[in-house]
N, C-alpha and C positions, 0 to 999 in steps of 0.2 A: 251602588259602586263600595269599594272596601272602607270609604270614610264612616258611612253610614248601618253594616253589616251588623255592629252589634244591638244598634236601637232597630233596627228594622224586626231581628229577628224578636229583641223580647217585647215587643210591638205584636209581632206573629204571636207569639205565644199568648198576649193578653188575649188579642180577638179570637183567637181557638178559643179560648177558655170560656170567653164570653156568647161565644156562640154555642157553647155546649151546654149552657143553663135552661135554655129553651125562652120560657116566657122569665123577662127580667123586673125585679123587684128595682126600687130604688139602694137598696145595699151593695145587690149586685153593681149598677154602673159606677155609686161609691166607692167601693173596690177593685174596681178595675181601673179609675183613673187615678186614683191613689197610686195606683203601679205604673203608669201612666206618666205620671207625675216623676215620681221616681226614676224611672229609664231615660225623661227625658236632662234632668239633673246630672244622673250616671255616665251622658254622653256629652259634656261637657256646657248643656246650656244654661245659660241666663238662668239664678233663682227667679227673678220678678217675672220675666220672661214665660219658664216654664208653670211657674201659679198663674198668671193669668191665662195663659191657653187651656189650664185644665179646669179655671173659672167659668170661661167662655161655654169650652165646651159641654160641662156641666149643668149651667144656665138651660141649653137645648135642649139637653139629652134629656135631664128630666120633666117629661112633659107628657101628658095623655095622648098626645099624637106618637109618640115614640113605648110608650112603655107599652102602649093598648095595641101595637101597630103587629104582623105576621112575622116580622124580621126586625125585631127590635136590637140586634148585636149585630146587624148590616146598617141600622141608622146609626147608632151611633157610630160606626166605621166610616159613615158618609158624613156624619157632622164632624168628627177629629179631621178627615181630608180636607173638609171644608177651612177649617180653622189651620190648619197646619199649611194650608197655602197662603190664605193672610198673613200668617205669621211672617213666611218668606219672600212677600212681596206681592200675593193679588195677583189680579188677571190684569191690573191695568196696563200700557203701554210705554208706565215711566222705566221699565226694567230693560226697554229697546234703546238704540242710540239714536239720538238725533242727528242727525244731520239733512239738516234741511236748510242751511242757510246758504250763501252763496259761496262756489268754492273759491279757494282753498277750504274745506272745514278743517277747524283745528281739533285735535287730542292730544289733551296733556298728560301722564302718566304722573305719577307719584306714588312716595314707598317710602320704607326702611331698605338698606340693602339687604341683599339674602333673600327677598320676598320673591325675584323673579321678574324684577320689573322690565328690563330688557327684553328676555326670552319673551315675554306677554307683549312687548311692540313686537318682533317681531312676528309674533302669532296672528296678532291681531290687525298688523298690515296684510297676512297673509289670507285672512279670512277676507277682509274689504274688496280686498282683489277677487278673489272667488265671486264676491256681490256686482262684481260690474264695478267697483271705485280703482283710480290709477292713484295709489298712494304712494308717499315718503317718507321713511324712516328720517329722525333727525337725533343727532347722536350731541345732547347737550350734556351729559355727565363726564363735568369737567376734575372730580375727584377720584374719582376712580380708574387710572389709564389703562384698565385690561376691558373698560365699557367701551368706549370708541371702536376699539379692534374686533370685541364681540359683536358689536350691532354691524359693522362694515361685513366681519365675518356672513351673517346672518343675510344680510341682506345679499351678498353678492352667491348663496344658496341660495337665494328664492328668487332670483334677479329681480330684487325692488330696490329702488334708488335711494341712496342715504349721504344727506347732508351731514358731512361735518368741517370743522375748523381746528387749526394745530391745539394740543395742549398748551392751556394758558389763557386761551379766548374766556370773553367775557359769556355766562351762558343765555344771559339776557337777549345780549347782541347776537349771538348765535343765532337765538330761534326768531330773531325781528330778520338776522340777512337770509335765514331758510325760508321765510315767509316770503319775502321778495323770489327767490328761485323755485319758488312753490307757483307762483304766479306766472313766473316766464316760461314754465314748462308744461303747464298746463294741466295742473298737479291737482287732484279733488278731493283728497283728506291728507293732511299732514298730522305725524304723530309724532309726540315731544318727549323724549323719554328724559328726564329731570334725573338730576344727581339724589342718590338716597344716602342715609347716615344709619350708623347702629344703633345712635338712636335719635329723639329727636330734640333736634335744639332751635335758638334763636336764628342762627344763620340760615341754617337749612329751610325754616320757614319764609326766613325774607326775602330768600331767592326764589322759592316758589311763589311767593304772593307776587313778587315784581313781574316775573313773567305773565300770571295771569291777568294782573292789571296790563301790561304792553301789548298782549296778544290776543286778551279775549278771548278764549277759546271756546269752542258749542261744548265740548265736554270736558270736564277732569277727572278722571277713574284715579281711584286708590289701588294699586296693587297692593293684596294683602295674603300672607302664606296662612292657609286656611288651619295647618296643621299646629299654629302656635295658643288656638284655642281662645280663650277670652281675652288675651295680649291684641290681637287682631280686632276683635270689639274696639278694646282700648284706644288703638292708633286708630281706626277708624274717628271714633270720635274726636281725638286731638287734631285731625287733619281737617275732617271736616268743619271743625268751628274756625279752623285757621285760614282754609281758601274755597271752603262752600264745595264739597266734592257734588257731582252730579252722577254716581255712580260706581262699582266697585267691581276689580276681578279680583275673584278668589283663587287662587293658584294649590296645586298639589293637592285635587279635591280627590283625586286617585290615591291619596295616603290611605295608612293603616293607622286612623287616629279618632277619636270621639265624634268630631263633625258639628260641636255644639255651636261653635262661630257662624256658620251659615245659618242656622235658624236661630240665632241672638241678634247679627246684625240689626238688619231693617227695623227690626223692634226700639232697639236699644237706641240707632244714630236715625234715622229715618232715610236712611238713602238706601237706593235700591242697588241688589248685584246684579250687575249685568252681562258676565260672564263667566265661565269656570275652566280652569287649566284640570287638563285631564290626563297631565303625562308629558314627556320630552319633546315629540315630535313636533314641529312647528304646524301642526293640523290640529293637532289635541286641543283645540281650543272650543269651547261648545257658547251660544247663547242659553242664558239662564232662565231658565221657566220657571216658575214658582210650582205652577198643576200637575208638571212633569216630575221634577225632583219630590214632592209628595208622593205621586203614586209610585215614583221605584222607594223612597222609604217604608211606605205603607206594603210595598210587595206586590203592588197593582199593573208591572210592568209601566212601558212607556213606549207605546207602540209606536206615536207620531214618528218618534226621535229616531226609533228602529229605522224607520219607512223612509225617511233624511238620510240618515246614513247609508243605506243601502242603494239609495236613487244616488248619491254620491261616490259610491266605490266600487259597485258592481257594470260591468262591460255589458252596455245594454245590449248586443249585437249575440253575445253570449249568452243571456238570461234568454232571449227569445230563441233560442236552439234547442235550448233546457227545459223550455214550456212547450214547445212542438215533438219533444221525445217524451216527457212526463205527462202528455194529454193521450200518446198514443199507450202510456204504459208501459216503457222502457226505459232505463234505468238500471246503468251496469259502473261498474268501478272505479271506468274512467270519469262518466259524469260524477261518481262521488268524490273523484280528484277534484275535479274542477270545481265543483261547490265548496270543496274545504279551502281552495283557492281564492275564491271568492269572500268565502267567509274573514278569512285571513286578513283582507283589505280592507276589512270595516274596522278593525283595531283589534285589541286584544281580545279573547274569548271569553272572559267573566264582562269586562265591559259590554260585550254585544248581547249575552245573557241576562245581567240583569235588566235588559229592555222586556224582556218575556216577562207576561202575565204569573205569577207564581214561581218566581222565581226563590228566591226565599225557602220555599219547600225543597225545590230539587237540590238547590246547593248544599243542602242537610243531608243528601247522599253522600256516602263514603267516597264511591267511587267518582260520582259528581264533582265532588271536590278535590279529587286526585287529578282528574279531566283538565280541571279549572287551574289549579296551580302546577300541574309538573310540564312533561314536556312529553303529553298524551298526542298530541295531534302530528306532532314530527315523528313518532313510531308506525304510526297508523300513514301514513304519507311512505316513509321508506320501508312501508310492507309492500305497498300499493306500488310502488315505482320496481321493486325487485320481482314483480310478476310478467310476464309476459304481455304484449299487445293481445293476444289471443285469451289470456288468462282474465283479462282486465274484463274485456268485452262479454266474455261466457263464465263468470266463475264457479258455475258448478262442475267444469272437468277440471277443476284443482285437485286431486285427489292427493292418497299420501305420500307419496314421491315428492309431489310438485310442493307441498307445504312443508317439506324437511330441506327442500332447497331453497323458496322463499324466505323462511325465518332466518335458515344461514346468509342468505345474500344482506338481509335487512336486520343483523344482529338481534332478532328477537328469538321469543320461544316459540313452539308449535304451539302451544297452549293460548297466544298472545292473538295469533295468525288465526287459530279456531273461535276466539271471540271474538275477532274482526267477522271475519264470514257469517258468524250467526247473526251479529247487529246491522249485516249488511242483508241479510237475508229477509230480515224481521222488519227493516227501514224501506225492502224493495216492495213487501206485501200492502205493507202503508202507503206507498208510492201509487200502486196498484187499486187499493181499495180506493180512492181517494179521487183517482183518474176515471175510476168507474162507475162511479156513486155510488158503489153500494158496499154494506160490511161496516162494521162500526168507528175505524178509521173516518169514514168519508163521512158518517153522523158526526163523528167530532168539529168534520172541517166545516161542516153545514155552519155548529151553531158558532164560529168562530169568524164566518162570513168567508169562508174558501179560499184564506188567501190571497183575497182580490187586492189590490196596490203593493203590495212587496215584488219587487223585480224576481222574479227565477221561479214565481208559487205560481199556479194555474187555479183558475178559478174552475169548480165542479161544473160539470156538466148537469144540462140543465138549468144549472144558475145564469140572474144577467151576467158576474161577473166573469163567467167560462164562456159565456158568449160573447164577450168584448175580447175576451183574450184569442181566441180564437182567428175573430176575424185579425185583429192585429198582427199575429203568425203571418197568416195567409197575405195580408197587408204589405208587410216586410220582406216574404218573399217575391212577391207581385215585383217590389221596387227594386232588390237585389238582381232577378231577372233582366230587368230593363236597362238596370247601370251596366250588367255586363254584357247585354246587346248594344248598347252605345259604344262601349270601347271595340 
């Protein structure tokens, strides 16, 4: 994610240098860890947290097991990953929402103005509905007139009910009345959007303390702007002392900042981060998994999140059709365009690519940087849509005069079209090799599991995943035939 770009690049460089040393000495490890400490401090990680982190890694790394191993640099990287997971919150269940009480379970959101609290309330309601819950949003911010209208508008957009009362009503009474309403409507989760201030003050804290005492929410989540850095850590500490937080939602994690707050908050306050806001859209909220974020920061990818996002976004019927064509070694520009549309549904290209192992190295290529930041995909789409159906299905017929017509129609140059067709040919070769199980691309796919588990990616022939995929496609075809027969 953009927030950790500079830290990821620094750590990647450090471990590349360490890997090039061969057998490591204690001085090699000390030098590398000094660089790690500097990288963490430059990323705005709390000074004490950075020092303790490096000390723990050093204690584990400088030992005969690591120094005498055949892959000492990999061992040190593994230790750094373990410690990074621990700093971010460990692998326990305390970073998951506790909704185990009798409904309606109450989630209370607190925070300063401008942190994205009202938007986060709507995102959280949307997320919980997808998990099978029946959420209710409660407009309890009576000090910012636009807050009530904003949450009503978001509720209407998402088709999620909102409980509100006229301006001037007491926020504590609003929450109590909303609880009665929630019970009547068989609501399972109630999300309270409480008032924020520009700064923490006594009146604000008294209000949230009173709401907490009266309603006894299962979760009290602080919504904090990750881009404010160590200020977010201080705010978290103050709120925790006043209302005993159960967790945090860090917003603007897709922003271009140093990201040290996310690495410091859990260690400084003891409060687990439970969600990350990854953009302005109402579905741009992700559960916070310390192990997955640690992998992303170290450039090791996050394949589990990639699979989950693909399963949510990709049309399964389209994916099955694509699998069937890929297994037959068929792939044309229409399929490529469909794949692009499916990819766009998964979110911004950079966010999707960040989940791929080795992204740090790929992202440093000038052409990849341009593709991730610019409108590269729009130009590709324009070029393909400027072709006839026959040209999309059989790109080999696109001669010189056709190329001039397509480039004129798409507002691109013939050179750009040539580049697209060349890249497409390479991709088609890759897919045919993977489908046949022969060639360098097939060998690489076998090494990484043959794409099993990601919708639209076929398993290799002869592999267990390949057999299952083939059966799944044939079974789906039989079901479709059976359905059409019944009609």
